[in-house]
Backbone as ProteinMPNN parsed JSONL, in Angstrom:
{"seq_chain_A": "MADLKLVYFAWVREAIGRDEEQVERPAPDVTIRALIAVLAEQGGGHAEAFAQPEKLRAALDQRFVPLDSPIGDATELAIFPPVTGG", "coords_chain_A": {"N_chain_A": [[1.373, -1.249, -2.969], [0.772, -4.666, -2.363], [-0.16, -6.464, 0.467], [1.397, -9.0, 2.326], [0.331, -12.166, 3.14], [0.14, -14.138, 6.067], [0.322, -17.046, 7.502], [0.115, -19.381, 9.932], [0.715, -22.287, 11.535], [0.003, -25.127, 14.059], [1.909, -25.355, 17.067], [2.987, -22.763, 16.549], [0.982, -21.313, 15.614], [-0.899, -21.34, 18.082], [0.948, -19.931, 20.028], [0.685, -17.304, 18.947], [-1.584, -16.714, 18.786], [-3.229, -16.818, 16.721], [-4.314, -17.673, 13.218], [-3.615, -16.604, 10.85], [-2.406, -13.437, 9.581], [-2.11, -10.332, 7.943], [0.596, -8.665, 6.362], [2.922, -5.908, 5.749], [4.046, -5.932, 2.745], [7.489, -6.829, 2.734], [10.548, -5.532, 0.717], [11.63, -7.361, -2.228], [13.974, -8.656, -1.72], [14.188, -9.166, 0.765], [14.817, -12.008, 3.456], [12.805, -14.751, 4.177], [13.923, -15.572, 6.685], [14.691, -13.13, 7.831], [12.216, -11.498, 8.042], [11.221, -12.964, 10.061], [12.532, -12.515, 12.155], [12.06, -9.44, 12.454], [9.147, -9.778, 12.884], [9.393, -10.911, 15.558], [10.35, -9.156, 17.088], [8.033, -7.652, 17.638], [7.219, -8.778, 20.206], [5.678, -10.347, 22.743], [3.568, -13.007, 21.704], [4.446, -13.304, 19.27], [7.414, -12.814, 19.759], [7.467, -15.387, 21.266], [6.883, -17.375, 19.524], [8.909, -17.422, 17.511], [11.199, -17.34, 18.722], [13.176, -19.279, 18.36], [14.403, -19.77, 15.681], [15.483, -21.834, 13.844], [13.846, -24.006, 14.566], [11.628, -23.804, 12.854], [9.949, -24.119, 9.744], [9.322, -23.471, 6.348], [6.995, -21.95, 3.693], [6.604, -20.664, 0.735], [3.811, -19.495, -0.96], [2.917, -22.05, -1.121], [4.954, -23.523, -1.377], [7.513, -25.556, -0.024], [10.344, -23.96, 1.141], [13.75, -23.033, 1.733], [14.839, -21.237, 5.022], [16.2, -19.074, 4.37], [15.616, -18.588, 2.087], [14.712, -15.54, -0.529], [11.664, -13.482, -0.109], [10.553, -12.385, -2.364], [8.23, -12.071, -5.046], [6.017, -13.398, -3.525], [2.987, -14.467, -2.58], [1.803, -15.611, -0.228], [3.009, -16.609, 2.79], [3.706, -19.637, 4.57], [4.488, -20.344, 7.895], [5.751, -22.907, 10.206], [6.342, -25.583, 12.552], [8.302, -28.526, 12.165], [7.226, -31.421, 10.618], [6.013, -33.869, 12.041], [6.501, -37.78, 12.202], [4.189, -40.445, 13.158]], "CA_chain_A": [[2.007, -2.394, -2.477], [-0.032, -5.526, -1.991], [0.636, -7.298, 1.639], [1.419, -10.427, 2.544], [-0.421, -13.041, 4.086], [1.059, -14.904, 6.903], [-0.349, -18.445, 7.692], [0.794, -19.93, 11.127], [0.207, -23.624, 11.881], [0.545, -25.821, 15.223], [2.17, -24.411, 18.305], [3.275, -21.317, 16.228], [-0.477, -20.481, 15.504], [-1.008, -21.34, 19.762], [1.775, -18.846, 20.289], [0.552, -15.661, 18.161], [-3.208, -16.544, 18.911], [-4.447, -16.583, 15.605], [-4.075, -18.522, 12.156], [-3.149, -16.199, 9.858], [-2.447, -11.906, 9.288], [-1.664, -9.826, 6.915], [1.694, -7.736, 6.815], [3.111, -5.289, 4.839], [5.029, -6.62, 1.778], [8.766, -6.134, 2.189], [11.064, -5.715, -0.373], [11.522, -8.718, -2.494], [15.43, -9.572, -1.11], [14.279, -9.947, 2.074], [14.249, -13.503, 3.238], [11.956, -15.15, 5.128], [14.45, -15.433, 8.229], [14.839, -11.526, 8.379], [11.05, -11.249, 8.22], [10.572, -13.639, 11.239], [13.298, -11.565, 13.137], [11.153, -8.402, 12.559], [7.977, -10.016, 13.608], [9.569, -11.643, 16.981], [10.394, -7.909, 17.814], [6.88, -7.507, 18.105], [6.938, -9.111, 21.284], [4.108, -11.148, 23.211], [3.451, -14.287, 20.808], [5.424, -13.453, 18.287], [8.814, -13.292, 20.091], [7.716, -16.411, 21.514], [6.764, -18.247, 18.33], [9.847, -16.843, 16.473], [12.253, -17.331, 19.613], [14.156, -20.164, 17.581], [14.02, -19.853, 14.164], [15.912, -22.941, 13.488], [13.13, -25.045, 14.501], [10.475, -23.612, 12.019], [10.052, -24.561, 8.624], [8.416, -22.072, 5.475], [6.429, -22.299, 2.34], [6.075, -19.51, -0.083], [3.015, -19.858, -1.987], [2.716, -23.301, -0.762], [6.09, -24.577, -1.722], [8.325, -25.404, 0.796], [11.892, -23.144, 0.684], [14.488, -22.589, 3.272], [14.391, -19.767, 5.621], [16.977, -18.11, 3.788], [15.132, -18.118, 0.923], [13.754, -14.106, -0.535], [10.337, -13.625, -0.066], [10.37, -12.147, -3.611], [6.671, -11.754, -4.793], [4.928, -14.604, -3.23], [1.505, -13.694, -1.95], [1.608, -16.065, 0.867], [4.062, -17.322, 3.671], [3.189, -20.319, 5.663], [5.445, -20.681, 9.159], [5.15, -24.118, 10.994], [7.282, -26.201, 12.942], [8.714, -29.391, 11.462], [6.046, -32.123, 10.429], [6.874, -35.548, 12.657], [5.595, -39.006, 12.138], [3.849, -41.154, 14.655]], "C_chain_A": [[0.944, -3.304, -1.715], [0.624, -5.813, -0.188], [0.278, -8.502, 1.534], [0.756, -11.281, 3.239], [0.567, -14.228, 4.755], [0.241, -16.001, 7.372], [0.394, -19.095, 8.84], [-0.067, -21.425, 11.53], [0.641, -24.519, 13.299], [1.023, -25.15, 16.342], [2.54, -22.885, 17.785], [1.807, -20.724, 16.233], [-0.657, -20.595, 17.261], [-0.424, -20.162, 20.109], [1.54, -17.58, 20.112], [-0.821, -15.678, 18.694], [-3.963, -16.397, 17.983], [-3.669, -17.421, 14.349], [-3.53, -17.977, 11.057], [-3.464, -14.485, 10.371], [-1.652, -11.7, 8.164], [-0.52, -8.936, 7.469], [2.277, -7.048, 5.628], [4.212, -5.995, 4.185], [6.433, -6.073, 2.006], [9.31, -6.174, 1.2], [11.319, -7.099, -0.833], [12.869, -9.791, -2.234], [15.174, -9.634, -0.171], [13.951, -11.141, 2.449], [13.799, -13.655, 4.489], [12.567, -14.986, 6.693], [14.844, -13.723, 8.79], [13.519, -10.824, 8.427], [10.596, -11.953, 9.805], [11.378, -12.849, 12.11], [12.488, -10.23, 13.614], [9.989, -8.775, 13.438], [8.252, -10.333, 15.255], [10.037, -10.06, 17.532], [9.203, -7.154, 18.259], [6.522, -7.957, 19.827], [5.774, -10.455, 21.487], [4.44, -12.418, 22.234], [4.316, -14.163, 19.964], [7.027, -13.839, 18.474], [8.647, -14.729, 20.705], [7.74, -17.664, 20.661], [8.315, -18.431, 17.624], [11.312, -17.043, 17.145], [13.472, -17.982, 18.779], [14.166, -20.599, 16.25], [14.387, -21.205, 13.464], [14.991, -24.077, 13.725], [11.649, -24.741, 13.638], [11.016, -24.006, 10.565], [8.884, -23.294, 7.618], [8.067, -22.622, 4.168], [6.136, -21.139, 2.079], [5.257, -20.032, -1.205], [2.74, -21.411, -2.353], [3.858, -24.279, -1.19], [7.101, -24.111, -0.486], [9.748, -24.678, 0.231], [12.3, -23.122, 2.399], [14.372, -21.268, 3.794], [15.212, -18.526, 4.921], [16.757, -17.423, 2.447], [14.481, -16.327, 0.776], [12.506, -14.397, -0.786], [9.679, -13.336, -1.929], [9.138, -11.629, -3.976], [5.944, -12.423, -4.704], [3.873, -13.564, -2.21], [1.188, -14.375, -0.355], [2.709, -16.72, 1.646], [3.516, -18.16, 4.775], [4.456, -20.388, 6.563], [4.893, -21.796, 10.163], [6.393, -24.769, 11.513], [7.627, -27.543, 12.033], [7.536, -30.442, 11.31], [6.781, -33.343, 11.071], [5.775, -36.309, 12.316], [5.254, -39.737, 13.514], [2.471, -41.989, 14.293]], "O_chain_A": [[0.341, -2.922, -0.712], [1.703, -5.379, 0.215], [-0.673, -9.038, 0.966], [0.626, -10.83, 4.377], [1.41, -14.947, 4.218], [-0.859, -15.564, 7.71], [1.549, -19.373, 8.519], [-1.274, -21.512, 11.76], [1.851, -24.491, 13.52], [0.361, -24.143, 16.592], [2.397, -21.921, 18.537], [1.557, -19.694, 16.86], [-0.442, -19.474, 17.723], [-1.169, -19.269, 20.512], [1.998, -16.716, 20.86], [-1.256, -14.593, 19.079], [-5.118, -15.979, 18.067], [-2.504, -17.784, 14.513], [-2.963, -18.713, 10.249], [-4.331, -14.161, 11.182], [-0.852, -12.43, 7.578], [-0.5, -8.504, 8.622], [2.138, -7.578, 4.526], [5.131, -6.551, 4.788], [6.68, -4.954, 1.557], [8.739, -6.9, 0.386], [11.261, -8.013, -0.011], [12.956, -11.009, -2.389], [15.993, -10.373, 0.377], [12.909, -11.606, 1.986], [14.107, -13.082, 5.534], [11.976, -14.473, 7.643], [15.181, -13.344, 9.912], [13.517, -9.651, 8.8], [9.742, -11.451, 10.536], [10.698, -12.413, 13.039], [12.277, -9.947, 14.793], [9.805, -8.244, 14.533], [7.411, -10.027, 16.101], [9.979, -10.011, 18.761], [9.248, -6.223, 19.062], [5.63, -7.424, 20.488], [5.256, -11.214, 20.667], [5.617, -12.74, 22.069], [5.115, -15.096, 19.889], [7.715, -14.644, 17.846], [9.69, -15.383, 20.702], [8.362, -18.698, 20.902], [8.746, -19.53, 17.276], [12.363, -16.97, 16.507], [14.525, -17.386, 18.553], [13.934, -21.744, 15.861], [13.653, -21.651, 12.582], [15.254, -25.133, 13.148], [10.669, -25.46, 13.829], [12.2, -24.172, 10.271], [8.003, -22.555, 8.057], [8.665, -23.543, 3.613], [5.507, -20.439, 2.873], [5.658, -20.74, -2.128], [2.448, -21.888, -3.45], [3.751, -25.498, -1.322], [7.412, -22.991, -0.082], [10.155, -24.827, -0.922], [11.751, -23.157, 3.5], [13.903, -20.317, 3.17], [14.908, -17.333, 4.946], [17.228, -16.433, 1.887], [13.885, -15.829, 1.731], [12.142, -15.329, -1.503], [8.737, -13.881, -2.507], [8.776, -10.669, -3.296], [5.027, -12.447, -5.524], [3.955, -12.542, -1.527], [0.512, -13.814, 0.507], [3.395, -17.488, 0.971], [2.964, -17.664, 5.757], [5.523, -20.495, 5.959], [3.849, -21.673, 10.804], [7.461, -24.527, 10.95], [7.03, -27.492, 10.958], [6.678, -30.182, 12.154], [7.892, -33.743, 10.724], [4.604, -35.966, 12.152], [5.834, -39.653, 14.597], [1.906, -42.655, 15.161]]}, "name": "protein", "num_of_chains": 1, "seq": "MADLKLVYFAWVREAIGRDEEQVERPAPDVTIRALIAVLAEQGGGHAEAFAQPEKLRAALDQRFVPLDSPIGDATELAIFPPVTGG"}
């Protein structure tokens, strides 16, 4: 089974200490929110970055999706804070 590439941006990247990592692909019906909860259990920077999932946005294979979306057969999951103007 192929891995899932996780890509992090902005303060999520800073908290975790890297801009990407590979994880074992979860079952297709696992949601992004559920995967984030599992990652947060690793502690350290992951716990800090994923402590408030409601403040995160996600994209599967470069398409914005809600956190309750199943991961399906995506090869890349990007996680980032909301984009703000300025």
